[in-house]
C-alpha positions in Angstrom: -5.3 -38.3 -35.1 -4.9 -37.1 -38.7 -4.1 -33.6 -40.0 -4.5 -32.5 -43.6 -3.4 -29.2 -45.1 -4.1 -28.1 -48.6 -0.6 -26.7 -48.9 1.1 -29.6 -47.3 4.7 -30.3 -48.2 5.9 -33.9 -48.5 9.6 -34.7 -48.8 10.9 -36.4 -51.9 13.1 -39.4 -52.2 13.1 -39.8 -48.4 13.2 -42.8 -46.1 12.2 -42.4 -42.5 13.2 -44.9 -39.8 11.3 -45.1 -36.5 12.4 -47.4 -33.6 9.5 -49.1 -31.8 10.5 -49.9 -28.3 7.7 -52.3 -27.5 7.5 -54.1 -30.8 11.3 -54.7 -31.1 11.1 -53.3 -34.7 12.1 -50.5 -36.9 9.3 -49.1 -39.1 10.6 -47.9 -42.5 8.4 -45.3 -44.2 8.5 -44.0 -47.7 8.9 -40.2 -47.4 6.8 -39.5 -50.6 3.8 -41.6 -49.8 4.3 -42.1 -46.0 3.5 -45.8 -46.6 5.3 -48.4 -44.7 8.0 -49.9 -46.9 9.1 -52.5 -44.4 9.1 -53.5 -40.7 12.6 -54.7 -39.6 12.9 -57.0 -36.7 15.6 -56.1 -34.2 16.8 -57.2 -30.8 14.8 -56.4 -27.6 13.9 -52.8 -26.8 15.3 -50.7 -29.6 15.6 -47.0 -28.7 18.2 -44.5 -29.9 19.0 -44.6 -33.7 21.5 -42.8 -35.9 22.4 -42.9 -39.5 26.1 -43.2 -40.4 27.4 -40.0 -42.2 27.4 -41.9 -45.6 23.7 -43.0 -45.0 24.7 -46.6 -45.7 23.8 -47.9 -42.3 21.4 -47.2 -39.4 22.8 -48.0 -36.0 20.2 -48.9 -33.3 20.6 -49.1 -29.5 19.2 -52.5 -28.4 18.7 -51.9 -24.7 17.7 -55.3 -23.3 20.3 -57.2 -25.4 23.2 -55.0 -24.6 24.2 -54.5 -28.2 23.9 -52.3 -31.3 22.1 -53.6 -34.3 23.4 -52.3 -37.7 20.8 -52.0 -40.4 21.8 -51.9 -44.1 19.7 -49.0 -45.5 19.6 -50.5 -49.0 18.8 -54.1 -47.9 16.6 -52.9 -45.0 17.8 -55.6 -42.7 20.1 -56.1 -39.8 23.5 -57.1 -41.1 25.7 -56.8 -38.1 25.6 -56.5 -34.3 28.1 -54.7 -32.2 28.9 -54.9 -28.5 27.7 -51.7 -26.9 28.2 -52.0 -23.2 25.2 -52.6 -20.9 21.8 -51.1 -21.6 22.5 -48.7 -24.5 19.9 -45.9 -24.7 21.1 -43.2 -27.0 24.1 -42.9 -29.3 25.8 -40.6 -31.7 28.4 -41.1 -34.4 31.5 -39.2 -35.1 31.4 -37.0 -38.2 33.9 -39.2 -40.0 31.9 -42.3 -39.2 34.7 -44.0 -37.3 33.4 -44.0 -33.7 30.1 -44.6 -32.0 29.4 -43.0 -28.6 26.9 -45.0 -26.6 25.2 -44.1 -23.3 25.2 -47.2 -21.0 22.3 -46.3 -18.7 22.7 -49.1 -16.1 26.5 -48.8 -15.6 27.0 -45.0 -15.5 29.4 -44.9 -18.4 29.9 -44.1 -22.0 31.3 -46.7 -24.4 33.2 -45.6 -27.5 33.0 -48.3 -30.2 35.0 -48.5 -33.4 32.4 -48.9 -36.1 34.7 -50.7 -38.6 35.9 -53.6 -36.4 33.4 -53.4 -33.5 36.0 -53.1 -30.8 35.4 -51.0 -27.7 38.0 -48.3 -27.7 37.2 -46.9 -24.3 34.7 -46.9 -21.5 34.4 -43.6 -19.6 32.8 -43.1 -16.2 30.1 -40.4 -16.2 27.1 -39.7 -13.9 24.3 -42.0 -13.0 21.9 -43.1 -15.8 23.5 -41.5 -18.8 21.2 -41.0 -21.8 21.8 -38.1 -24.2 24.8 -38.2 -26.6 25.8 -35.4 -28.9 28.9 -35.1 -31.0 29.9 -31.5 -31.9 29.9 -30.3 -35.5 33.8 -30.1 -35.5 34.0 -33.6 -34.1 36.2 -32.5 -31.1 33.7 -32.9 -28.3 30.9 -35.3 -27.3 28.3 -34.4 -24.6 26.7 -37.1 -22.5 23.8 -36.3 -20.1 23.3 -38.2 -16.9 19.7 -38.3 -15.7 20.1 -39.0 -12.0 23.2 -36.8 -11.6 21.6 -33.9 -13.5 24.8 -33.2 -15.4 26.2 -32.7 -18.9 29.6 -34.3 -19.3 32.0 -33.0 -22.0 34.2 -35.7 -23.5 37.4 -34.8 -25.4 37.1 -37.1 -28.5 40.8 -37.2 -29.2 41.9 -38.0 -25.7 38.9 -40.1 -24.9 38.4 -38.5 -21.5 35.8 -36.4 -19.6 37.1 -32.8 -19.4 34.2 -31.0 -17.8 30.9 -31.6 -15.9 28.1 -29.0 -16.0 25.2 -29.1 -13.6 21.8 -28.6 -15.2 18.2 -29.1 -14.1 16.6 -32.4 -13.0 16.8 -35.4 -15.3 18.6 -34.2 -18.5 17.6 -36.1 -21.5 19.1 -34.9 -24.8 22.2 -32.9 -25.8 21.8 -31.2 -29.2 24.5 -29.0 -30.7 23.6 -25.8 -32.6 24.5 -26.0 -36.3 27.4 -23.5 -35.8 28.7 -25.5 -32.8 28.7 -22.5 -30.5 26.3 -24.0 -28.0 24.9 -27.3 -27.0 21.2 -27.4 -25.8 20.5 -29.8 -22.9 16.8 -30.6 -22.1 15.8 -31.4 -18.5 12.7 -33.5 -18.5 11.7 -33.1 -14.8 13.2 -29.6 -14.4 11.2 -28.5 -17.4 14.0 -26.4 -18.8 16.6 -26.2 -21.5 20.2 -25.2 -20.6 22.2 -23.6 -23.4 25.8 -24.4 -22.7 28.9 -22.7 -24.0 31.5 -25.4 -24.9 34.4 -23.0 -24.6 33.7 -21.9 -21.0 31.6 -24.9 -19.9 29.1 -22.4 -18.5 25.3 -22.0 -19.1 24.7 -18.9 -21.2 21.0 -19.2 -21.0 18.3 -21.3 -19.3 14.7 -21.1 -20.3 11.4 -23.0 -19.6 7.9 -23.2 -21.0 4.4 -22.1 -20.0 1.2 -23.5 -21.7 -2.1 -22.1 -20.5 -4.3 -24.9 -19.2 -1.5 -27.4 -19.0 0.0 -28.5 -15.7 3.6 -27.5 -15.4 4.6 -31.0 -14.4 3.4 -32.3 -17.7 5.7 -30.0 -19.7 8.7 -32.2 -20.1 11.3 -31.2 -22.8 13.0 -34.1 -24.4 14.1 -34.1 -28.1 15.5 -31.0 -29.9 16.0 -30.3 -33.6 17.2 -27.1 -35.2 16.0 -25.6 -38.5 18.4 -25.6 -41.4 19.1 -21.8 -41.0 19.5 -22.2 -37.2 16.9 -19.6 -36.4 14.3 -22.0 -34.9 14.5 -24.9 -32.4 11.8 -27.5 -32.3 11.5 -29.1 -28.8 9.3 -32.2 -28.0 7.5 -31.6 -24.7 6.4 -35.2 -24.0 3.3 -35.4 -21.8 2.3 -31.8 -22.8 1.5 -33.4 -26.2 3.2 -30.5 -28.0 6.3 -29.4 -29.8 7.6 -25.9 -28.9 9.0 -23.6 -31.6 11.7 -21.5 -30.1 13.5 -18.4 -31.5 17.2 -19.3 -31.1 18.3 -15.7 -30.8 15.8 -14.5 -28.2 15.0 -17.9 -26.7 11.3 -16.9 -26.8 8.7 -19.6 -27.5 7.0 -18.6 -30.7 4.2 -21.2 -30.7 3.2 -24.7 -29.5 2.3 -27.3 -32.1 -0.3 -29.8 -30.8 0.5 -33.5 -31.7 -0.3 -37.0 -30.6 0.4 -38.2 -27.0 4.0 -38.0 -25.6 6.1 -36.7 -28.4 9.6 -37.9 -27.5 12.2 -37.7 -30.2 12.2 -36.0 -33.6 14.2 -35.5 -36.7 14.4 -32.9 -39.5 14.8 -33.7 -43.1 18.3 -32.7 -44.5 16.5 -30.3 -46.8 15.1 -28.5 -43.8 11.5 -28.6 -45.0 9.9 -31.4 -42.9 10.0 -32.4 -39.3 9.1 -35.9 -38.1 8.0 -36.5 -34.5 7.5 -39.9 -32.8 4.4 -39.9 -30.5 5.1 -42.7 -28.0 1.6 -43.2 -26.5 -0.4 -42.9 -29.7 1.9 -45.2 -31.7 2.2 -42.8 -34.5 4.4 -40.1 -36.1 3.4 -36.6 -36.9 4.9 -34.8 -39.9 5.3 -31.1 -39.6 5.8 -28.6 -42.4 8.7 -26.4 -41.2 7.8 -23.3 -43.3 4.3 -23.0 -41.8 5.1 -24.7 -38.5 1.9 -26.7 -38.8 1.3 -30.5 -38.7 0.6 -32.1 -42.1 -0.4 -35.6 -41.2 0.0 -38.3 -38.6 0.8 -41.9 -39.7 0.7 -45.1 -37.6 4.0 -46.9 -36.8 4.7 -49.5 -34.2 4.1 -49.6 -30.5 5.9 -47.1 -28.3 7.8 -45.3 -31.1 11.0 -43.8 -29.7 13.7 -42.7 -32.1 13.5 -41.1 -35.5 16.1 -40.8 -38.3 15.6 -39.4 -41.9 17.6 -40.4 -44.9 17.4 -38.3 -48.1 
């Protein structure tokens, strides 16, 4: 599937990284031309990826090897591996770059890893099948979601302990903080909803779902979330509905649905706020969306079963 718009925006001086779960690789794309710069071999089953705050490294969850691969973003090769705990799925990195928070899906825990020396600082018990990881903008809290327990777990980053558990809908996937840090949005894949949680009260301030004419409700499965630079829009990947929902963050109303490839999963927005990159797992491609027009620009092939996306300016 290829989209072309006469007014298409393409980001400048950008590198886009996509983890390919089935190929055991990271595809590296040039943000200007969307050409493949390199395909980086990794360990078995790469999934969640995050850039360090200084953009010098990309950290990759290697699920079947129980480790993290660290990619040098200049050399474009794996230069280190870190112990992650069993079956890492998603991760996030503290805002100072010192700690990596890893969801260990098989062992119902979160591992906190010191990035500099690779030591495991703590391992915290959470619900069954943890997946989503999100560090707050002020670096004080991290939220982990547990799929089988249907909870969002709030971790005190200074104390390294779980301080609250919030029940959400079935199979929560991602925890994404709003840019002002006033809420964290948790997507529930099977429940088909997004819970907007207040981190001060640990209460759900708003819960909303989606309706698409002609699409079975069971196929509308919210997964990844990204916010526009001004915080006024949220872009939510709806997996087997083959769409990204555009949501008004003040009213929580769905403004439109953007049709993409099959099973959009995770997505990332360029730091300049102009471009959104979406991994389509079942069509082995990535769709580029112009944020201003909220329309797809183009889809480009990547590896098999693309999963995570990260963008480096």
